[in-house]
MARMIKE-185308 format. One record per residue (C-alpha): residue number from 1; residue in three letters; x, y, z. Coordinates in Angstrom, 2 decimals. Layout:
atom num NUM residu ALA px X py Y pz Z $
...
% end
This chain:
atom num 1 residu MET px 120.54 py 97.94 pz 106.69 $
atom num 2 residu ASP px 117.43 py 98.53 pz 105.87 $
atom num 3 residu HIS px 115.52 py 100.77 pz 103.53 $
atom num 4 residu THR px 116.08 py 103.61 pz 106.12 $
atom num 5 residu GLY px 119.82 py 102.95 pz 106.24 $
atom num 6 residu THR px 119.62 py 102.08 pz 110.14 $
atom num 7 residu ARG px 121.49 py 98.98 pz 111.37 $
atom num 8 residu HIS px 119.44 py 96.18 pz 113.17 $
atom num 9 residu ARG px 121.51 py 93.99 pz 115.80 $
atom num 10 residu ALA px 121.26 py 90.03 pz 115.19 $
atom num 11 residu GLY px 118.12 py 88.86 pz 116.30 $
atom num 12 residu GLU px 115.81 py 92.22 pz 116.05 $
atom num 13 residu ALA px 115.31 py 92.08 pz 112.05 $
atom num 14 residu ALA px 113.19 py 88.64 pz 113.22 $
atom num 15 residu ASN px 111.08 py 90.73 pz 115.07 $
atom num 16 residu MET px 109.95 py 92.91 pz 112.25 $
atom num 17 residu GLY px 107.41 py 92.95 pz 109.78 $
atom num 18 residu LYS px 107.49 py 93.18 pz 106.15 $
atom num 19 residu ILE px 104.69 py 94.61 pz 104.12 $
atom num 20 residu ILE px 104.51 py 95.16 pz 100.15 $
atom num 21 residu PHE px 102.72 py 98.15 pz 98.67 $
atom num 22 residu TYR px 101.81 py 97.71 pz 95.06 $
atom num 23 residu GLU px 100.56 py 100.70 pz 92.68 $
atom num 24 residu ASP px 98.24 py 98.40 pz 91.03 $
atom num 25 residu ASN px 95.41 py 95.73 pz 91.75 $
atom num 26 residu ASN px 96.44 py 92.27 pz 92.21 $
atom num 27 residu PHE px 100.08 py 92.86 pz 93.50 $
atom num 28 residu SER px 101.10 py 94.23 pz 89.89 $
atom num 29 residu GLY px 103.03 py 97.39 pz 89.01 $
atom num 30 residu HIS px 105.68 py 99.10 pz 90.82 $
atom num 31 residu HIS px 105.96 py 98.11 pz 94.27 $
atom num 32 residu PHE px 108.10 py 99.10 pz 97.89 $
atom num 33 residu GLU px 108.92 py 96.61 pz 100.53 $
atom num 34 residu CYS px 108.91 py 98.03 pz 103.99 $
atom num 35 residu CYS px 109.92 py 96.66 pz 107.67 $
atom num 36 residu ASN px 108.87 py 99.78 pz 109.66 $
atom num 37 residu ASP px 107.22 py 103.09 pz 109.91 $
atom num 38 residu CYS px 107.17 py 104.87 pz 107.23 $
atom num 39 residu GLU px 105.76 py 108.16 pz 106.86 $
atom num 40 residu ASP px 105.15 py 109.20 pz 103.65 $
atom num 41 residu LEU px 104.46 py 106.32 pz 100.82 $
atom num 42 residu LEU px 103.98 py 108.67 pz 98.27 $
atom num 43 residu SER px 107.55 py 109.69 pz 97.76 $
atom num 44 residu ARG px 108.32 py 105.89 pz 97.06 $
atom num 45 residu LEU px 104.72 py 105.11 pz 95.28 $
atom num 46 residu SER px 102.15 py 106.98 pz 93.03 $
atom num 47 residu ARG px 99.36 py 104.85 pz 94.39 $
atom num 48 residu CYS px 98.58 py 101.99 pz 96.53 $
atom num 49 residu ASN px 96.12 py 99.60 pz 95.21 $
atom num 50 residu SER px 97.17 py 96.15 pz 96.69 $
atom num 51 residu ILE px 99.09 py 95.17 pz 99.98 $
atom num 52 residu LYS px 100.37 py 91.80 pz 100.56 $
atom num 53 residu VAL px 101.72 py 91.56 pz 104.57 $
atom num 54 residu GLU px 104.15 py 88.73 pz 104.78 $
atom num 55 residu SER px 105.03 py 88.88 pz 108.72 $
atom num 56 residu GLY px 103.77 py 91.30 pz 111.54 $
atom num 57 residu CYS px 101.05 py 93.70 pz 111.84 $
atom num 58 residu PHE px 100.81 py 96.95 pz 110.46 $
atom num 59 residu MET px 98.54 py 100.17 pz 110.50 $
atom num 60 residu ILE px 97.94 py 102.01 pz 107.17 $
atom num 61 residu TYR px 96.77 py 105.67 pz 106.95 $
atom num 62 residu GLU px 95.01 py 107.16 pz 104.43 $
atom num 63 residu LYS px 97.37 py 110.54 pz 105.03 $
atom num 64 residu PRO px 101.12 py 111.06 pz 105.30 $
atom num 65 residu ASN px 102.69 py 111.34 pz 109.22 $
atom num 66 residu TYR px 100.23 py 108.81 pz 110.33 $
atom num 67 residu SER px 96.88 py 110.63 pz 110.16 $
atom num 68 residu GLY px 93.15 py 110.49 pz 108.13 $
atom num 69 residu ASN px 91.46 py 107.18 pz 108.31 $
atom num 70 residu GLN px 93.30 py 103.83 pz 109.90 $
atom num 71 residu TYR px 93.27 py 100.34 pz 108.94 $
atom num 72 residu TYR px 94.79 py 97.46 pz 110.99 $
atom num 73 residu LEU px 96.49 py 94.92 pz 108.50 $
atom num 74 residu LYS px 97.86 py 91.65 pz 109.66 $
atom num 75 residu ARG px 99.39 py 88.67 pz 107.74 $
atom num 76 residu GLY px 97.44 py 88.11 pz 104.55 $
atom num 77 residu GLU px 97.10 py 89.61 pz 101.12 $
atom num 78 residu TYR px 94.92 py 92.47 pz 100.21 $
atom num 79 residu PRO px 94.56 py 92.29 pz 96.14 $
atom num 80 residu ASP px 92.75 py 95.75 pz 95.97 $
atom num 81 residu PHE px 91.63 py 98.65 pz 98.91 $
atom num 82 residu HIS px 87.96 py 96.89 pz 99.17 $
atom num 83 residu HIS px 89.97 py 93.61 pz 101.07 $
atom num 84 residu TRP px 91.19 py 96.43 pz 103.84 $
atom num 85 residu MET px 87.68 py 98.07 pz 103.60 $
atom num 86 residu GLY px 89.15 py 101.23 pz 102.66 $
atom num 87 residu VAL px 87.10 py 103.73 pz 100.94 $
atom num 88 residu ASN px 89.82 py 104.13 pz 98.02 $
atom num 89 residu GLU px 93.40 py 103.57 pz 97.30 $
atom num 90 residu SER px 94.41 py 106.39 pz 99.39 $
atom num 91 residu VAL px 97.31 py 105.02 pz 101.61 $
atom num 92 residu SER px 99.98 py 107.57 pz 102.70 $
atom num 93 residu SER px 101.71 py 106.14 pz 105.58 $
atom num 94 residu CYS px 102.40 py 103.07 pz 107.69 $
atom num 95 residu ARG px 103.08 py 102.02 pz 111.09 $
atom num 96 residu TYR px 104.99 py 98.73 pz 112.05 $
atom num 97 residu ILE px 102.99 py 97.14 pz 115.51 $
atom num 98 residu PRO px 105.29 py 95.33 pz 117.52 $
atom num 99 residu THR px 103.36 py 92.33 pz 118.89 $
atom num 100 residu GLU px 104.65 py 90.57 pz 121.80 $
atom num 101 residu PRO px 102.92 py 87.80 pz 124.34 $
atom num 102 residu GLY px 102.50 py 89.36 pz 127.81 $
atom num 103 residu THR px 99.89 py 91.70 pz 130.19 $
atom num 104 residu PHE px 97.86 py 94.11 pz 128.59 $
atom num 105 residu ASN px 96.59 py 96.92 pz 130.91 $
atom num 106 residu MET px 94.70 py 100.36 pz 129.79 $
atom num 107 residu ARG px 92.92 py 103.23 pz 131.98 $
atom num 108 residu LEU px 90.28 py 104.70 pz 130.14 $
atom num 109 residu TYR px 88.79 py 107.90 pz 131.00 $
atom num 110 residu GLU px 85.06 py 109.85 pz 130.85 $
atom num 111 residu ARG px 86.89 py 113.28 pz 130.60 $
atom num 112 residu ILE px 89.98 py 114.66 pz 129.05 $
atom num 113 residu GLU px 92.95 py 115.12 pz 131.00 $
atom num 114 residu PHE px 92.70 py 111.98 pz 132.85 $
atom num 115 residu GLY px 89.26 py 113.27 pz 134.26 $
atom num 116 residu GLY px 85.97 py 111.72 pz 135.51 $
atom num 117 residu GLN px 85.40 py 108.25 pz 135.84 $
atom num 118 residu VAL px 88.34 py 105.83 pz 135.54 $
atom num 119 residu MET px 87.71 py 102.21 pz 134.11 $
atom num 120 residu ASP px 90.69 py 99.68 pz 133.95 $
atom num 121 residu LEU px 90.74 py 97.26 pz 130.99 $
atom num 122 residu VAL px 92.60 py 94.28 pz 130.75 $
atom num 123 residu ASP px 90.83 py 92.07 pz 127.88 $
atom num 124 residu ASP px 88.91 py 92.94 pz 124.65 $
atom num 125 residu CYS px 85.84 py 94.85 pz 124.81 $
atom num 126 residu PRO px 83.05 py 94.16 pz 122.42 $
atom num 127 residu SER px 80.83 py 97.12 pz 124.07 $
atom num 128 residu VAL px 82.36 py 99.68 pz 126.13 $
atom num 129 residu MET px 78.19 py 101.14 pz 126.43 $
atom num 130 residu ASP px 77.96 py 97.39 pz 128.29 $
atom num 131 residu ARG px 80.67 py 97.37 pz 130.27 $
atom num 132 residu PHE px 81.49 py 100.56 pz 131.37 $
atom num 133 residu HIS px 77.97 py 102.38 pz 130.90 $
atom num 134 residu VAL px 79.29 py 105.13 pz 128.74 $
atom num 135 residu ASN px 79.67 py 105.91 pz 125.04 $
atom num 136 residu ASP px 82.65 py 108.43 pz 124.84 $
atom num 137 residu ILE px 86.23 py 107.79 pz 125.84 $
atom num 138 residu PHE px 87.71 py 111.37 pz 126.21 $
atom num 139 residu SER px 91.55 py 110.25 pz 127.61 $
atom num 140 residu CYS px 93.42 py 106.98 pz 128.24 $
atom num 141 residu ASN px 96.91 py 105.98 pz 129.73 $
atom num 142 residu VAL px 97.87 py 102.69 pz 128.23 $
atom num 143 residu LYS px 100.53 py 100.83 pz 130.47 $
atom num 144 residu ASN px 101.11 py 97.74 pz 128.11 $
atom num 145 residu GLY px 100.02 py 96.07 pz 124.64 $
atom num 146 residu ASN px 98.80 py 97.94 pz 121.59 $
atom num 147 residu TRP px 95.06 py 98.19 pz 121.13 $
atom num 148 residu LEU px 92.14 py 99.15 pz 118.57 $
atom num 149 residu PHE px 89.68 py 101.49 pz 119.51 $
atom num 150 residu TYR px 86.73 py 100.72 pz 117.29 $
atom num 151 residu GLU px 83.95 py 103.46 pz 116.34 $
atom num 152 residu HIS px 81.14 py 101.32 pz 117.07 $
atom num 153 residu PRO px 80.73 py 98.06 pz 119.51 $
atom num 154 residu ASN px 81.43 py 94.40 pz 118.11 $
atom num 155 residu TYR px 84.83 py 96.12 pz 116.19 $
atom num 156 residu ARG px 83.23 py 97.71 pz 113.86 $
atom num 157 residu GLY px 83.32 py 101.21 pz 111.90 $
atom num 158 residu ARG px 86.42 py 103.63 pz 112.02 $
atom num 159 residu MET px 89.12 py 102.23 pz 114.39 $
atom num 160 residu TYR px 92.37 py 103.94 pz 115.86 $
atom num 161 residu LEU px 95.91 py 102.37 pz 116.98 $
atom num 162 residu ILE px 96.28 py 102.82 pz 120.75 $
atom num 163 residu ARG px 99.94 py 102.41 pz 121.66 $
atom num 164 residu PRO px 101.64 py 102.56 pz 125.01 $
atom num 165 residu GLY px 101.18 py 106.33 pz 126.50 $
atom num 166 residu GLU px 99.08 py 108.90 pz 127.35 $
atom num 167 residu TYR px 96.55 py 110.41 pz 125.42 $
atom num 168 residu LYS px 95.40 py 113.50 pz 127.10 $
atom num 169 residu ARG px 92.52 py 113.81 pz 124.78 $
atom num 170 residu PHE px 90.81 py 111.91 pz 121.52 $
atom num 171 residu SER px 92.39 py 113.90 pz 119.00 $
atom num 172 residu GLU px 95.83 py 112.76 pz 120.11 $
atom num 173 residu TRP px 94.91 py 109.04 pz 118.47 $
atom num 174 residu GLY px 93.10 py 111.04 pz 115.56 $
atom num 175 residu GLY px 89.66 py 110.31 pz 116.63 $
atom num 176 residu ARG px 87.23 py 112.49 pz 115.32 $
atom num 177 residu SER px 85.17 py 112.31 pz 118.55 $
atom num 178 residu ALA px 85.18 py 110.63 pz 121.77 $
atom num 179 residu ARG px 82.97 py 107.89 pz 121.13 $
atom num 180 residu VAL px 84.60 py 104.39 pz 121.23 $
atom num 181 residu GLY px 82.03 py 101.75 pz 120.94 $
atom num 182 residu SER px 84.57 py 98.76 pz 121.09 $
atom num 183 residu ILE px 87.95 py 97.93 pz 122.16 $
atom num 184 residu LYS px 90.32 py 95.02 pz 120.93 $
atom num 185 residu ARG px 94.12 py 93.66 pz 122.23 $
atom num 186 residu ILE px 96.28 py 93.34 pz 119.06 $
atom num 187 residu MET px 97.57 py 90.01 pz 119.59 $
atom num 188 residu ASP px 98.85 py 88.59 pz 116.47 $
atom num 189 residu TYR px 102.20 py 87.10 pz 117.32 $
% end
């Protein structure tokens, strides 16, 4: 059983990730290990000042229930919040991102509820403006793969995890506006 009391079938645990949150810088102090989603880390730690990702990929969030600023972490060590590009040590939830080889397919729309111009995407897009001649993405439908939306071109600025499913408006992926400058596939497997 894992920390949530859930049993995993043989082989399933091999596909899971492992992330360790530490209360203090440089991997010291009280810590909490996680292999899946956790909607409220503050029930287990008083703060988070360093992180190790031993396997897999995770999105960490500043607020509980997967809200607030988001940061993508892949395997590696993050001795303080500057290393994950955070503005402070506020980490309150995390989401495991399963990665598998295969196709990526997303349909983007320039209006809410899948209206306006339709744009198909199957690969990374360093500039939404250069490729599609729009600045804003108001809705999207992800058929395959996990993606990251970035606020600015060339994979800079605020980021948002976009998983398979329908997003009728930008607020459903946590966006503060419809501005999407670049889009990247999550392919760390």
